[in-house]
C-alpha positions in Angstrom: 13.7 26.3 -42.2 13.3 25.8 -38.5 9.9 26.6 -36.9 9.2 30.3 -36.3 10.3 31.2 -32.7 7.7 32.3 -30.3 7.8 35.7 -28.6 10.4 36.3 -25.9 9.8 35.8 -22.2 7.2 33.0 -22.6 7.2 30.9 -19.5 8.0 27.2 -19.7 7.1 24.7 -17.0 8.9 21.9 -15.1 8.9 19.1 -17.7 10.7 21.6 -20.0 13.4 21.7 -17.4 13.8 18.0 -17.7 14.3 18.2 -21.4 16.5 21.3 -21.1 19.0 19.5 -19.0 18.9 16.5 -21.2 19.8 18.8 -24.0 22.6 20.4 -22.1 23.9 17.3 -20.5 23.6 15.2 -23.7 26.6 17.2 -24.8 28.7 15.5 -22.2 27.9 11.8 -22.1 26.6 9.1 -24.5 23.1 7.7 -24.0 22.8 4.2 -22.5 20.5 2.2 -20.2 16.9 2.8 -19.1 16.9 2.6 -15.3 17.6 6.2 -14.3 15.2 7.9 -16.7 12.5 5.3 -16.1 12.7 6.2 -12.4 12.3 9.9 -13.2 9.5 9.1 -15.6 7.7 7.2 -12.8 8.1 10.2 -10.5 6.7 12.5 -13.1 3.8 10.1 -13.7 3.0 10.2 -10.0 3.1 14.0 -10.0 0.6 14.1 -12.9 -2.0 11.9 -11.3 -4.3 14.9 -10.8 -3.9 16.2 -14.3 -6.8 16.8 -16.6 -7.4 13.4 -18.4 -8.8 15.3 -21.4 -5.3 16.7 -22.2 -4.1 14.9 -25.4 -0.8 13.1 -25.6 1.9 14.5 -27.8 2.2 12.7 -31.1 5.8 11.6 -31.4 5.9 11.7 -35.3 4.5 15.3 -35.0 7.5 16.3 -33.0 9.7 15.5 -35.9 13.4 16.5 -36.1 15.2 19.8 -36.1 15.1 21.0 -39.7 17.3 24.1 -39.5 20.9 24.0 -40.8 22.3 27.0 -38.8 24.2 26.6 -35.6 21.9 26.9 -32.5 23.2 28.9 -29.4 21.2 28.7 -26.2 22.1 30.7 -23.1 21.5 28.9 -19.8 20.9 31.4 -16.9 20.8 30.3 -13.3 19.5 33.1 -11.1 20.0 33.7 -7.3 16.3 34.5 -6.6 15.6 34.9 -2.9 12.2 34.5 -1.2 9.9 37.3 -2.1 12.2 38.6 -4.8 11.1 39.1 -8.4 13.1 37.0 -10.9 13.4 40.1 -13.0 15.7 41.8 -10.5 17.8 38.8 -9.5 21.4 38.5 -10.5 22.7 35.7 -12.6 24.6 33.2 -10.5 25.4 30.9 -13.5 25.9 31.6 -17.1 26.5 28.7 -19.5 26.4 28.9 -23.3 25.3 25.8 -25.2 26.0 25.4 -28.9 24.7 22.8 -31.4 25.7 22.5 -35.0 23.1 20.3 -36.7 25.2 19.8 -39.9 28.6 19.2 -38.5 27.1 17.3 -35.6 29.3 19.1 -33.0 28.4 20.7 -29.7 29.9 22.6 -26.8 29.4 24.1 -23.4 31.1 27.4 -22.4 31.0 28.5 -18.7 31.3 32.3 -18.0 32.4 33.5 -14.6 29.9 35.8 -12.9 32.5 38.4 -11.9 33.8 38.9 -15.4 34.2 42.7 -15.9 33.0 43.6 -19.3 31.3 46.5 -21.2 27.5 46.2 -20.9 25.7 47.5 -24.0 24.8 51.2 -23.5 25.8 51.0 -19.8 29.6 51.0 -19.4 31.8 48.5 -17.6 30.3 46.2 -14.9 30.2 42.5 -13.8 28.5 40.4 -16.4 26.1 38.9 -13.8 24.3 42.2 -13.2 23.2 42.3 -16.8 20.2 40.2 -15.9 19.0 42.7 -13.2 19.3 45.5 -15.8 17.3 43.9 -18.6 16.4 40.3 -18.0 17.4 37.4 -20.3 17.1 39.5 -23.4 19.7 41.9 -22.2 22.0 39.1 -21.0 21.9 37.5 -24.4 22.8 40.9 -25.9 25.7 41.3 -23.5 27.1 37.8 -24.2 26.8 38.4 -28.0 28.4 41.9 -27.6 31.4 40.6 -25.7 32.1 37.2 -27.3 30.9 37.6 -30.8 28.6 34.7 -30.5 25.0 35.3 -31.8 22.5 34.1 -29.2 18.8 33.8 -30.0 17.6 31.5 -27.3 17.7 31.5 -23.5 16.6 29.2 -20.6 16.4 30.8 -17.2 15.9 28.8 -14.0 16.2 29.5 -10.3 17.9 27.4 -7.6 14.7 25.8 -6.5 14.1 24.6 -10.0 17.6 23.1 -10.2 17.2 21.3 -6.8 13.9 19.9 -7.8 15.1 18.6 -11.1 18.1 16.8 -9.4 15.7 15.3 -6.9 13.4 14.1 -9.7 16.4 12.3 -11.2 17.1 10.6 -8.0 20.2 12.6 -7.2 23.6 12.8 -8.9 26.9 11.0 -8.2 30.0 13.2 -8.1 33.6 12.8 -7.2 34.7 15.4 -4.7 38.4 16.0 -5.1 39.0 18.1 -1.9 37.6 18.1 1.6 34.9 20.8 1.9 34.1 22.4 5.3 32.0 25.5 4.8 30.4 26.6 8.1 29.4 29.9 6.6 27.5 28.6 3.6 24.5 31.0 3.3 20.9 29.9 3.7 17.9 31.4 2.1 17.2 33.8 5.0 20.5 35.6 5.2 21.8 33.2 7.8 24.1 30.1 7.6 23.6 26.5 6.5 26.9 24.7 7.0 28.1 22.4 4.3 30.6 19.6 4.7 31.7 17.0 2.2 34.8 14.7 2.4 36.9 13.6 -0.5 35.5 10.8 -2.6 32.4 9.7 -4.4 29.0 10.9 -3.2 25.3 10.7 -4.2 23.9 14.2 -3.7 20.3 15.2 -3.6 19.2 18.5 -5.1 20.0 20.6 -2.0 23.4 19.2 -1.5 24.3 19.4 -5.2 23.4 23.0 -5.2 25.6 23.6 -2.2 28.4 21.7 -3.8 28.2 23.9 -6.9 28.0 27.2 -5.0 30.4 26.8 -2.1 33.5 28.9 -2.2 35.3 27.0 0.5 39.0 26.3 -0.4 38.6 27.5 -4.0 37.6 30.2 -6.4 34.8 31.0 -8.9 36.8 29.0 -11.4 36.3 25.9 -9.2 32.6 26.7 -9.2 32.6 26.7 -13.0 34.2 23.3 -13.0 31.7 21.9 -10.5 28.8 23.4 -12.5 29.9 21.3 -15.5 30.7 18.3 -13.3 27.1 18.3 -11.9 25.7 18.8 -15.4 27.6 15.7 -16.5 26.5 13.8 -13.5 22.9 14.8 -14.1 23.1 13.6 -17.7 24.5 10.3 -16.5 21.5 10.0 -14.1 19.1 10.7 -16.9 20.8 9.0 -19.9 18.6 6.8 -22.0 17.5 6.4 -25.6 14.0 5.0 -24.9 12.9 6.8 -21.8 13.2 10.2 -23.5 10.9 8.9 -26.2 8.5 7.7 -23.5 8.6 11.0 -21.7 7.8 13.3 -24.6 4.2 12.2 -25.2 3.3 12.9 -21.6 4.4 16.5 -21.8 1.0 18.2 -21.7 0.0 16.3 -18.5 3.3 17.1 -16.9 3.0 20.7 -17.9 -0.3 21.1 -16.1 0.7 19.1 -13.0 4.0 20.8 -12.1 4.6 24.4 -11.2 6.2 27.1 -13.2 9.9 27.6 -12.4 11.6 28.3 -15.7 11.4 30.9 -18.4 12.5 30.3 -22.0 11.8 31.6 -25.5 12.0 28.1 -27.0 8.8 26.2 -27.6 8.2 22.8 -26.1 8.5 21.2 -29.5 11.8 23.0 -30.3 13.3 21.9 -27.0 12.2 18.3 -27.7 13.8 18.5 -31.1 17.0 19.9 -29.7 17.1 17.1 -27.1 16.8 14.5 -29.8 19.5 16.3 -31.9 21.9 16.5 -29.0 21.5 12.8 -28.2 23.0 12.0 -31.6 26.3 13.9 -31.1 29.2 11.6 -30.1 31.6 12.5 -27.2 34.6 13.3 -29.4 32.6 16.1 -31.1 31.7 17.9 -27.8 33.7 20.7 -26.3 33.6 21.7 -22.6 35.4 24.9 -21.9 35.4 27.7 -19.4 36.7 31.3 -19.2 39.0 30.3 -16.4 42.2 31.5 -14.8 44.1 31.1 -18.1 41.7 33.7 -19.7 41.4 36.3 -17.0 43.3 38.5 -14.6 42.2 39.9 -11.3 41.6 43.6 -10.8 40.2 45.9 -8.1 37.7 48.5 -9.2 37.9 52.1 -8.0 35.0 51.2 -5.7 37.0 48.4 -4.2 35.3 45.5 -5.9 37.3 42.4 -7.0 36.6 41.5 -10.6 38.0 39.5 -13.5 39.3 41.2 -16.6 39.1 39.0 -19.7 42.3 38.3 -21.7 40.8 38.8 -25.1 43.2 36.7 -27.1 42.8 33.7 -24.8 39.0 34.2 -24.8 39.1 34.0 -28.6 41.0 30.7 -28.4 38.4 29.3 -26.0 35.6 30.5 -28.3 37.2 28.6 -31.2 37.4 25.5 -29.1 33.8 25.9 -28.1 32.7 26.2 -31.7 35.0 23.5 -33.2 35.9 20.7 -30.7 39.1 18.9 -31.5 39.5 15.1 -31.5 40.8 13.6 -28.3 44.6 13.9 -28.2 46.5 10.8 -28.7 49.0 9.9 -26.0 51.8 10.0 -28.6 51.2 13.8 -28.9 53.6 15.9 -26.7 55.4 14.7 -23.6 54.1 11.5 -22.0 51.5 11.8 -19.3 53.0 11.3 -15.8 50.6 9.4 -13.7 50.3 7.5 -10.4 47.9 4.5 -10.0 46.1 3.6 -6.8 44.1 0.4 -6.3 40.9 1.2 -4.4 39.6 -2.4 -4.7 40.2 -5.8 -3.0 41.5 -7.2 -6.3 45.3 -7.8 -6.1 47.5 -6.9 -9.1 45.0 -4.4 -10.5 47.3 -1.4 -10.4 50.2 -3.4 -11.8 48.2 -4.7 -14.7 46.9 -1.2 -15.5 50.5 0.1 -15.3 51.6 -2.3 -17.9 48.6 -1.5 -20.1 49.2 2.2 -20.0 52.9 2.1 -20.4 52.4 0.1 -23.6 50.5 3.2 -24.8 53.1 5.7 -24.0 52.0 6.7 -20.5 54.8 7.3 -17.9 53.6 5.6 -14.7 55.7 7.0 -11.8 54.2 4.9 -9.0 51.5 2.3 -8.1 50.0 1.4 -4.7 46.9 0.9 -2.7 44.4 3.7 -2.2 43.8 4.8 1.4 40.2 3.5 1.3 38.0 1.4 -0.9 36.3 3.0 -3.9 33.1 1.9 -5.5 33.8 4.0 -8.5 37.1 5.0 -10.2 38.4 8.5 -10.5 40.9 10.3 -12.7 42.3 13.4 -11.0 43.6 16.0 -13.4 46.3 18.2 -11.8 47.4 20.1 -14.9 44.1 21.0 -16.7 44.6 18.8 -19.8 41.0 17.9 -20.7 41.9 16.4 -24.1 44.4 14.0 -22.6 42.4 13.0 -19.6 39.4 12.3 -21.9 41.7 10.1 -23.9 42.9 8.4 -20.7 39.2 7.8 -19.6 38.5 6.3 -23.0 41.5 4.0 -22.8 40.4 2.8 -19.4 36.7 2.5 -20.4 35.7 5.0 -17.7 32.9 7.6 -18.1 33.8 11.3 -18.4 32.2 11.8 -15.0 35.2 10.0 -13.5 37.4 13.0 -14.3 37.9 15.6 -11.5 40.0 18.7 -12.2 42.3 19.8 -9.3 44.7 22.5 -10.5 48.1 21.9 -8.9 50.9 23.2 -11.1 53.6 22.3 -8.5 52.6 18.6 -8.5 55.1 16.3 -10.3 52.1 14.2 -11.5 49.8 15.1 -14.4 47.2 12.7 -13.3 46.2 10.4 -10.4 44.2 7.3 -11.3 42.2 5.7 -8.5 40.8 2.3 -9.6 37.4 1.5 -8.1 35.2 -1.6 -8.0 33.6 -0.5 -11.3 36.9 -0.8 -13.2 37.2 -3.6 -15.7 40.8 -4.2 -17.1 41.0 -4.2 -20.8 
C-alpha cells in the first residue's frame, strides 16, 4: 500500500518544484552526469544560508521507495496568474498529464490544449482551461477524468513566476528553435507589450525567455505551444539530469523549504514526490510516451458567442490515450516506407555528411541530399516535418543524439520527412 495521501490543497514550496520537474522530465531523458544538478544544488545551498540550523536533514533510507502497485496519474497545471490576482480565479494556461506505472515501468506525458471545448461536470460545454477558475485543481482533475476516462488523484499547480525561477535555478535550458520568431505584441504582466524575438537555431534560454518561447503565438498555433511545452520540459530535464545529485538534494529539503517562498500547490507530500522522482528515474526512454491532443485529434469550431474553440475527435483521443498509457517500442526503420531525409554538415569536419549518409542508407534510410549547413552548429538537430515521433526517436538513437535534438515542424507539403543538421557534438558511429 502507498502512504495515505494528505488532504487536498496543501501548499508545497520551491524545492518541491525542483523534484516535480525532475519527475516530469525524467520521463523524457535518461539520467547522466553531475554538473548541471550540482550547480542547481549549489544555488539552493546559497539560498538556504539563512535557514534555521536546527531543522533536521531528511534521512534518505527513511524516504524509501514507492510501494504502491497501481498506476499513478498526476495533473500538472500551469496558471496564468497576474499581479494581485488570486490563484484560485486564474485560468489554466497549461495542462499536462503525467502517468507512471510502477509495475510495468512505463510512463507518459499527455498535453491538453487550453481551448479544447468539452463538457464540464455539472456546468455544460466550455473551454477546458476555465475549469480551474470554477473550482480549482480539484475540479480540473474531475474534468480531465470525466472527459478522458483517466482517473486522476494528484495534482501540482504552479504559476509562471515559479516556472521561470526553476529554470533560472537550473542555469537555463538549451532548445532548438525551428522557426524565426518575431513577436512584437507579446504581452507583459501589466497588460502592455514585451517584444520577443528568437532566430532559428540552438539557444540557451533563461526562465523569462523560456516562458516567452513556450507562450508565444507568433507564426503558429496552440498545437505548436504544446510541442514547445514538452520541448522545454525535455530541455529542463537535460539541464537537471543526474543520478547522484538528486540523492544529494533530498536530505536538504527541510532547509530549502524554509528558505524559499511558496509558489506551488499540490496534494502530494514531500516524501511521495521524492519517491516518484526516484521511480521515474528508473524508467528507460523506450518505455516513455509523449503525446498531445493536437491537430490530428481536434477540429476547429466557432461558438454561438463567436469564440474559436477545438472540438475533440473522440476516436482519435482514445487512440492517443492508449499510446499515453502503453508506449510502443521505437519503430524500426524497416517498418513502412523508408524515411526520406536530407543531411547538412554544420561543422568544419569534411566528409561528415557523406559518412552519415552511407551509415543511414545501410539501415534503410533514403537520403535525398547532403550538403553544408548555412551556418556552424554547436549541437545537432533533427527536424521532423511529418510528425513521426517513433521514427525520429529511432533516428536519434541511431545517431547517438539526445531526444532534445528533435524539433517538430509540421509541413505536410515537404518532400522530406526529416532534415538532419550535424553539429560539433556529433560523433559518427
